[in-house]
C-alpha positions in Angstrom: -64.9 46.3 16.1 -64.6 44.7 13.0 -65.2 41.2 12.1 -62.1 38.9 11.2 -63.0 37.7 7.5 -63.3 34.2 6.8 -59.6 34.6 4.9 -58.4 35.8 8.0 -59.9 33.1 10.5 -58.5 30.4 8.0 -54.9 31.9 7.9 -54.6 31.9 11.4 -56.4 28.1 12.3 -54.1 25.8 13.4 -54.4 23.6 9.9 -53.0 27.0 8.3 -50.5 27.0 10.5 -49.5 23.2 10.5 -49.4 23.8 6.3 -46.9 26.6 6.6 -44.7 24.7 9.4 -44.3 21.8 6.4 -43.3 24.4 4.1 -40.7 25.6 6.1 -39.4 21.9 6.5 -39.5 21.4 2.9 -37.2 24.1 2.3 -34.5 24.0 4.9 -34.5 20.2 3.6 -34.3 21.5 -0.1 -31.3 23.9 1.0 -29.6 21.0 3.4 -29.8 18.7 0.1 -27.9 21.2 -2.1 -25.3 21.9 0.2 -24.8 18.1 0.5 -24.3 17.9 -3.2 -22.0 20.5 -3.4 -19.7 19.0 -0.9 -20.0 15.4 -2.7 -19.1 17.4 -6.2 -16.0 19.5 -4.4 -14.7 16.0 -3.1 -15.1 14.1 -6.4 -13.3 16.8 -8.2 -10.2 17.1 -5.4 -10.5 13.0 -6.0 -10.3 13.5 -9.8 -7.0 15.5 -9.6 -5.4 13.1 -6.9 -3.2 10.8 -9.0 -2.5 8.3 -6.0 -6.4 8.0 -6.0 -6.7 7.2 -9.7 -3.6 5.8 -11.2 -0.9 4.9 -9.0 -2.2 1.9 -7.7 -4.5 0.8 -10.3 -4.9 -2.6 -11.6 -2.6 -3.8 -8.4 -3.5 -5.8 -5.2 -1.0 -5.0 -2.8 -1.4 -2.0 -0.4 -0.7 1.8 -2.2 2.5 3.5 -1.0 3.2 6.9 -0.3 3.6 8.6 -3.8 7.0 9.8 -5.2 9.3 6.8 -3.3 11.7 5.0 -5.8 14.0 2.2 -5.2 16.7 2.3 -1.9 19.7 3.1 -4.4 21.4 4.1 -0.8 21.5 0.2 0.3 24.0 -0.4 -2.5 26.6 1.8 -0.6 26.2 -0.2 2.8 29.7 -2.4 2.5 28.3 -5.1 5.0 25.6 -6.3 2.7 26.5 -9.2 0.5 26.3 -9.7 -2.0 25.8 -5.4 -2.8 22.3 -4.6 -3.4 21.6 -3.4 -6.8 20.2 0.2 -8.1 17.5 1.0 -9.8 19.7 1.5 -12.8 20.6 -1.8 -12.4 16.9 -3.2 -12.8 17.4 -3.4 -17.0 13.6 -1.8 -17.3 11.8 -4.4 -15.9 9.4 -4.6 -12.5 11.2 -6.1 -9.5 10.3 -7.0 -5.7 12.2 -6.3 -2.8 11.4 -8.4 0.1 13.1 -7.6 3.5 12.8 -9.6 6.8 14.7 -10.1 10.0 15.8 -13.7 10.2 15.2 -13.8 14.3 11.9 -12.5 14.0 8.5 -14.1 13.4 8.6 -12.7 10.1 11.7 -14.9 9.4 9.5 -18.0 9.6 6.5 -16.8 7.4 9.1 -15.2 4.6 11.0 -18.4 4.9 8.1 -20.4 4.2 6.6 -18.3 1.6 10.1 -18.1 -0.4 10.5 -21.8 -0.1 7.1 -22.6 -2.1 8.3 -20.6 -5.0 8.9 -22.3 -8.0 10.4 -20.6 -11.5 7.1 -21.0 -13.1 5.2 -18.9 -10.4 6.6 -15.4 -11.1 7.8 -13.4 -14.2 11.4 -14.8 -15.1 12.3 -10.9 -15.9 10.9 -9.7 -12.7 13.9 -10.5 -9.8 12.7 -11.2 -6.0 15.7 -9.6 -4.0 15.4 -10.9 -0.7 17.6 -9.0 2.3 17.5 -10.5 5.3 19.2 -9.1 8.5 20.1 -10.2 12.1 20.5 -13.8 12.1 22.3 -16.7 10.0 20.8 -16.6 6.3 22.4 -20.1 5.4 20.7 -22.1 8.0 17.5 -20.1 7.2 17.9 -20.6 3.3 18.3 -24.3 4.2 15.7 -24.7 6.4 13.1 -23.5 4.2 14.6 -24.7 0.8 14.8 -21.0 -0.2 16.2 -20.7 -4.1 19.2 -18.3 -4.8 19.5 -17.8 -8.4 18.5 -15.2 -11.2 15.1 -15.3 -9.9 15.1 -15.2 -6.0 18.3 -13.5 -5.3 19.8 -13.6 -1.8 21.7 -10.6 0.1 22.3 -10.2 4.0 23.2 -7.4 6.3 25.7 -8.9 8.4 26.2 -6.3 11.0 24.0 -4.7 13.7 24.5 -1.0 12.3 24.0 -2.2 8.4 20.0 -3.8 10.1 19.6 -0.5 11.6 20.0 1.5 8.3 17.6 -0.9 6.8 14.9 -0.7 9.5 15.3 3.5 9.3 15.3 3.6 5.1 12.5 1.1 5.0 10.1 1.8 8.1 10.5 -1.7 9.0 9.8 -2.0 13.2 12.2 -2.8 15.9 12.9 -7.0 16.4 9.7 -6.7 19.4 7.3 -6.0 16.7 8.0 -9.5 15.2 5.9 -9.5 12.2 6.3 -6.1 11.2 9.9 -6.7 10.9 9.3 -8.2 7.2 8.0 -6.2 4.1 7.6 -6.8 0.4 8.0 -3.7 -1.8 7.2 -3.7 -5.7 8.7 -1.4 -8.0 7.6 -0.9 -11.3 10.1 -0.8 -14.6 11.4 2.8 -13.7 12.2 1.9 -10.1 8.9 3.6 -8.4 7.4 2.0 -5.4 3.7 0.9 -6.6 2.7 -1.1 -4.0 3.8 -3.3 -0.7 2.8 -6.0 0.9 2.5 -6.9 4.9 3.2 -10.2 6.3 -0.5 -10.9 6.5 -1.3 -9.7 3.1 1.1 -11.3 1.1 0.3 -14.2 -1.3 2.0 -15.7 -4.3 -1.2 -15.0 -6.7 -1.5 -11.2 -5.8 2.2 -10.9 -6.2 2.6 -12.7 -9.7 -0.8 -10.4 -10.6 1.0 -7.1 -9.6 4.5 -8.0 -11.4 2.6 -9.0 -14.8 0.5 -5.7 -14.8 3.7 -3.7 -14.0 5.6 -5.3 -17.0 2.8 -5.1 -19.7 
């Protein structure tokens, strides 16, 4: 029988096997890292091509809305809303706010308190806040919270249940049982594109003023 050479003995030793295993582990780690970097690169390329991730809500504080949504012109055709809602073409190239709330819901109290605190100098003069209410007595609500009704804060009211249902359906506002979901604030740019939104919990005057200033520049 031929004796094993020193090299053969060394290659079959536990130490040699351990070194070989470490090399395999390092190779597998390197392969995993390459795969991970490739996945990240693909994600970054996809994200860079997504306008909603980069431009639609850039510099704004309100929540990012679905892309491609515009001012709800169809509300202008609901006869029981008084005064009539404007169309996008009536916004005169300025940003605008559409604040919608159920008066009888908890959101009516929150929105009323918010609107009652607005002073003329708090928001841009050329960015009107159109307030659309339903399900309740708007005159009593306006008096209770000292809500203005002028060129800057414009009150509209839907006087029928059918109109309220159409408003809810068009704007995706929850039922009366979902109290705080029954009030939403929508922010539109001068082209009438929906650019930001605020739920009851998000809405505050500083952020709203910031977004209107940003969209008006």
